[in-house]
C-alpha positions, 0 to 999 in steps of 0.5 A: 464505501460499499467494499468496506461494508462488505469487508467489514460486514464478513469481518466482523462476521467472522469473528464473531463466528470464532469468538462468539462470547459476550465474556470482557475479556472477548473486546481485546482477542477481537480487536487482536484478530482484527488487528492482525489478520483482518486490517492485513487483508484488508489492506491487502484489497484496499491498495489491490483495488487501488492498483487495479484502477491505476491499470499498474501490472500484478508486480507493480501492485505486488511491490508495492503493497510489500513496501507498504504493509507493513507501515500501514499496519502499524498505522492502523494500530494507531487508530482502530484498537480505540475505535475497536474498543467502543465497538465491540464494548460499545456498540451494539452489533447491529449499528456497528457497521455504521459506527465502523464505517464513520472511523473509515472515513478518516482510514481512508484519508489517513490510506489515500494520503500514504498511497498519494505521496507513495504514487508521488515519489514514485513519478517523480523518481520517474524523470530522474531514472529516466534521463539518468538511463538516457546519459548510462545509453549515451556514454556507452553509445560513445564508448561502443561507437567509432570514429573515422576521424578519430582513429585517423588523428591516433594514428597520425599521433603514434607516428 
């Protein structure tokens, strides 16, 4: 939640500085900014921190982020535009962080569920890959291993 509060505060400050107007058209513009640019930054931070906490390599973190980026962005579009219509249209600036943190609880649950599903899929694929790679290795060993008794038998048949 600490990271969430900081990230939201910075994003809201940027939105207020870039679009300081109070007209009606500002709300959809701020929502669009939040759900494109800022959502991409926030989701990247989330998956990077989660990967570091799992002690994953940067390559693994990047590949998971690349695979999850578009699905998470579109999942966010199902929740956040409606929440931010309330955020930027109804909630006073000094109360926005509290409101967004309440909605954030729902969002982090969605992100965690998605991330755990991906982790479980990765874990279940790992033993299958290990078994297939070990069986491939055994087949290669059988193909390359010379057995004297087989060579002798083959010579006897050939004669």
